C-alpha positions in Angstrom: 239.4 161.2 223.7 238.7 163.6 220.7 241.4 161.8 218.8 240.0 158.3 219.5 236.4 159.4 218.3 237.9 161.2 215.2 239.9 157.8 214.5 236.9 155.6 214.7 234.9 158.0 212.5 237.6 158.2 209.9 237.7 154.2 210.0 233.7 153.8 209.5 233.9 156.4 206.8 236.8 154.7 205.0 235.3 151.2 205.2 231.9 152.4 204.6 233.2 154.0 201.2 234.8 150.7 200.3 231.8 148.7 200.7 229.7 151.3 198.6 232.4 151.0 195.8 232.2 147.3 195.9 228.3 147.5 195.5 228.8 150.0 192.6 231.4 147.6 190.8 228.8 144.7 191.2 226.1 146.8 189.8 228.1 147.4 186.6 228.8 143.7 186.1 225.2 143.1 185.9 224.3 145.7 183.1 223.5 144.1 179.9 223.1 146.6 176.9 220.7 145.9 174.2 222.6 146.7 170.9 220.8 148.1 168.0 220.9 145.6 165.0 219.5 147.1 161.7 217.1 145.3 159.8 218.0 143.9 156.4 215.9 146.8 155.0 217.9 149.5 156.8 221.1 147.9 155.6 219.7 148.0 151.9 218.7 151.6 152.5 222.2 152.6 153.5 223.6 150.7 150.6 221.2 152.8 148.0 222.2 155.7 149.7 225.9 155.1 149.2 225.2 154.0 145.5 223.3 156.9 144.8 225.9 159.3 146.3 228.4 157.7 144.0 226.0 158.0 141.1 225.7 161.8 142.1 229.3 162.2 142.1 229.6 160.4 138.7 227.0 162.4 137.0 228.4 165.6 138.2 231.9 164.5 136.6 230.1 164.0 133.4 230.2 160.2 133.6 227.1 158.2 132.2 225.8 155.5 134.4 225.7 152.1 132.6 224.6 149.4 135.0 221.7 149.2 137.5 222.5 147.9 140.9 220.8 144.8 141.0 220.8 144.7 144.8 218.2 147.4 144.7 215.6 145.0 143.8 215.8 143.6 147.2 213.6 146.3 148.2 210.7 144.2 147.6 211.8 141.2 149.8 214.3 142.7 152.5 213.1 142.0 156.0 211.7 145.2 157.6 212.0 146.4 161.2 209.8 144.7 163.6 207.5 147.8 163.9 207.1 148.3 160.1 205.0 146.5 157.6 204.9 146.1 154.0 201.7 148.0 152.9 200.3 149.1 149.8 201.8 152.5 150.1 205.3 151.0 150.3 204.7 148.5 147.8 203.7 151.2 145.3 206.8 153.5 146.1 209.1 150.6 145.8 207.9 149.5 142.4 208.0 153.2 141.2 211.4 153.6 142.9 212.9 150.7 140.9 211.3 152.0 137.5 212.8 155.4 138.4 216.1 154.1 139.2 216.4 152.0 136.0 215.6 154.9 134.1 218.6 156.7 135.2 220.6 153.9 133.3 218.5 154.3 130.1 220.8 155.8 127.6 218.0 156.2 125.2 216.0 158.6 127.2 215.3 162.1 126.1 215.0 163.4 129.8 218.3 165.0 131.0 220.3 162.6 133.1 220.3 165.1 136.1 216.6 165.3 135.9 216.1 161.7 135.8 218.4 161.1 138.8 216.7 164.0 140.9 213.2 162.5 140.1 214.6 159.4 141.7 215.6 160.9 144.7 212.7 163.0 145.0 210.6 159.7 145.0 212.5 158.6 147.7 211.8 161.6 149.7 207.9 161.3 148.8 208.1 157.6 150.0 209.9 158.7 153.3 207.1 161.4 153.9 204.6 158.7 154.4 206.7 155.8 155.9 209.9 156.8 157.8 210.5 160.3 158.0 214.0 160.3 159.7 216.2 160.0 157.0 214.7 162.8 154.7 217.4 165.5 155.5 220.0 163.0 154.4 218.1 161.8 151.3 217.7 165.5 150.4 221.5 165.8 150.3 221.6 163.4 147.3 219.8 165.9 145.1 221.9 167.4 142.2 221.2 171.3 142.5 
């Protein structure tokens, strides 16, 4: 009699576990992930970071930069993240950034190249202190020390 109850209990446990497993699988099929899609501005910022990182490398190797990246001008028109807006502060900083970045490529400047470059990167940090603080540590890695 004990074996009979033990057998029934084992069967119930076995079929109960199989049923629960099917429910878990069904739940997993219903999960829909909302993947992050970076804004046009976020992509532009990543591009600007990469180009300034290469610029830093070139400056440290003694190469003189000659061509301002025209894609940087998209800072005035690139689509922002949904929760951001192009306010006066952003517009002012973006205008200053373009002027400062262009100054890096000014071969007639009397200001040392490393100083012009660092001024531009510090301007990026200043803007990000008011608008989007997340990448400040990453931006600071661009500075020439």
